N, C-alpha and C positions, 0 to 999 in steps of 0.2 A: 323240455328241450328235445328236438328230434335226434334220434341216434345217428352217429357219424358213420357213414359207410366205411368199411375196412379197405385198406390198400394192400395190394399183393402184387408181386412181380410176376407177370404172365407174358410169355413169348419174348422175354428179354426187355420188356418195357414196364415201368412202374406207372400205373394208371389208377385213377379214382373213379369208380363207377357209381351211378345212382343205386339206391337201395333195391329197386325192382330189377335192374340189370344185374346187380351183384347176386341177388337170390337166384336168378335164372342161371348165372354163370356157375354158382355152386351146384345147382341142380344138374346142369349139363356136364359137370366134371371139369370145367375149365379152370376153376379156382378151388383150392382146398384150404381148410383151416390150418393155420401155422402152429400146430401142436407138435412138439418134438417127438412124441411117442407114436405118431401116425406115419404110415409110409408115404413117401412122396409120389408114388405111382400106384395105380390100381390095376391088378392083373386082368380084371374084366374088360378094361378099355385099352390096354396097351397094343393089341394086335387087331384092331378093327378100324374101318374107315370112318372119318369124321362125318357126323350128320350134317344136313344143310344148315341147321341152327348153329352148330359149332363153326362151320365155315363162315357164316355171316358174322358171328361174334369175333372171329379172328380178323376179318376185314375191318370191323368197327374198331378194334383195338389198334390195328396198324394205322388207321386213319386218325385216331386220337393221338397217336405218337407222331404223326406227321411224316411217316415213312411209307413210301410206295415202292413195291418191288420193281426193280429195273430189269428190263429184258436183256438177255445176253446178246452182245454185239455179234452181228453176222461176220464171219471170217472164213477166208479160203486160203490155204497154204499149200503150195506145191513146190517140189524140188526137181532139179535137173542136174545131170552129170554128163560130162563129155571129156574125152581123152584126145588131146592134141599130140600128134606124133612129131613133136618138135620140142627142143629144150626150153626150159623155163624162161630164160632171158629173151629168147626170140618171141615166145608167145606173149609175154608181158609188153614187149615193145610193140607188137602188133595190136594189142588191146588198147594201148595209148593212142594209136593212130586210127582206130576204128571209125571215129566220128569225123576226124579231120581229113582223111584221105579223100581226094576228089572223086575217085571212082566209086566210093561208097554211097554217094548221094542217090544213085539210081536204085540201090538196094534198101537203104535205110531212109525211106521217104517219110517216115513218121517224125524224124528229127528235123525241127525247123531252125534251131539256133543253138550255139554253143559258145560259152565264154569261160575263161579261167578266172576264178575269184581269188584264189590264194594258192601260193606254192612255197613250201618251206623245206629245207634240207637239214636234217640233224646229222652233222658230220661225225659226231662222236658215236652215235648208235648206227650210222649208216642207213638212215631211213628217210624216205621222201613222203611228205604230207602235202596233199593237194585237195583243192575243192573247186568244182566246176558247176556252172549253171547250165542246165539242158532244158530247152523248150521243145516239147513234143506235142503232136496232135493225138488226142484221145480217140478211142474207137467210137463209132456212132452210138449215141446215148439213147435210151428209151424216151418215149414221148413225155412221160411225166417229169423226167429230169431236164428235158429241153425247156419246159415251162419255167424251171427254176433258174436256168442259165440263158440270158438273152443272147450272149455270144454264140452259144451252141445252137439256139433256135434260128439264128440268122444264117448259119452255115447250111448249104444245101445237103451235105452228107449227115448233118446232125452231130458232128464232132466238135470238140472244144479244145482250146489251147491250154496246155497244162505246163506249169513251170516246176522243174525238179532241181534238186541239189545233189550232186555226186561228191562223196568224200572218199579219198583213196589213201591207203598207207602201203608203201612198198618197203619191205625189209630186205635189202640186198644181201646182207650176210646170211640170213636164214632162208633166203630164196622163197619169200612169201609175199603175196600181194592180196589185199582185201579191199573190196569196193562196196560201198553202201549208197543206194540211191533212194531218196524219199521225195514225194511230191510236196510242194509248199503251197500250191494253189488247189482249188477244188476240194480242200480237206473238209469242208462242211458237208460234202456228199460222199467222198470216198478217200480212203487212206491207203497208199501203196508203199511198201518197203521191199526193196530188192537187195539181197546180200549175195555177193559173189566172192569166190576165193580161187586163187591160182597157186598150186603147189606142185613140186616135182612128183611124178608118178612113183608110188612105192616100189613097183617092179623094175622100172627103168628110169631112175631119177635123173640121169644125165641126158636122156634122149626124149622122154615124153613128159607131158604136163597134164595134171588132173585139174579139171575145172568143175566147180560145184556152184550151184545157184539156188537160192531159196527166196521165193516171192510170197509176200503176205498181202492180202487184199481185205480191207475192212469197210463195211458199209454201216457205220454206227447210227446215223440218223434214220436209216431205213430198216432198223431192226424189227419194228412193228409191222412193216410191210414185207413179209417174208418172200412173197412172190416177186416183188420188184427187186429186192436185195439180191435174190438168187439170180435173177436175170442179169443184173448189172455185173455181179461177180463172175458169172459164166462168160459173159461177153468180154470182160476185161481179161480174164484168164486166157481165153482163146487168142486174143490179140497179143498178149504178152508172150505166149508160146510161139506165135508166128514171128514176132520181132526178135525173140531170143534165137530162133533158128537162123534168121537172116544175119544176126550179129555174129554167130559162130562161123557162118560161111565167109563173112568178110574177114574175120580174124584168120581163118585158114588160108584165104587167098593172099593176105599180106604176109603171112608166114612163108608161103612158097616164094613170094617175091624177095623177102629178106634172105632166104636160103640161096636163091640164085644170085642175089647181089653179093653175098659173102663168097660165093664160088667164082665171082668175077664175070658172070654172064647174066646180069640182071635184065629180064625181059620187061615189057610194059607192065605197070601195076594193075592194068585192067584185067 
């Protein structure tokens, strides 16, 4: 009867190798006899680079276990801060009107449509919960992505329509407003999450408002195409920075209008 090849846990997987492969593995130091009086590591091989045979054996064991190393998803994260020299209640009121103000259409040209999906007021806690759908035009996409999106390929500028969902929580007693925007379409290519917060400025809480925004861009399916993923992330980051600057300008303009309106001499909102 032929001898049964031994089994040994290697690299976190329990595998059974043929006799020839097992002997080679013992010879190369990948497997060791399971004797309690022998050390589990060899000082001669602890601080050296693996040989090509050892690397190939490692890949064979991973393939036998059915596990392939997954590439790390590409991701870009950037943050922005801005100080509005207006009180918190005025800034948050302006932020709510940013997309609906008629004069904002000439500045926020990337916004195509806006609808309120849900609105709920927690009277006991003094909080407002709201959800809105925002349809925006994406920045021009690289040629390889236009081939994946017929709608983008048909556009002369190479842009695509993207649908997003905005969820907001306004805590009036604590004077805190948090907004999260995520895209619900094009997620097979890119995932974007934008988190914004409005808080009273720590130095002048009754007069100024501190705005913080963090945007995360992930290109998961393009992780293996590093050049394409980097190009998409860079182009999206540049466009988001431009749109964020336009949005702050709109909020500043509406704040000035609300300030003049409270003083009794409201000019045109333009």
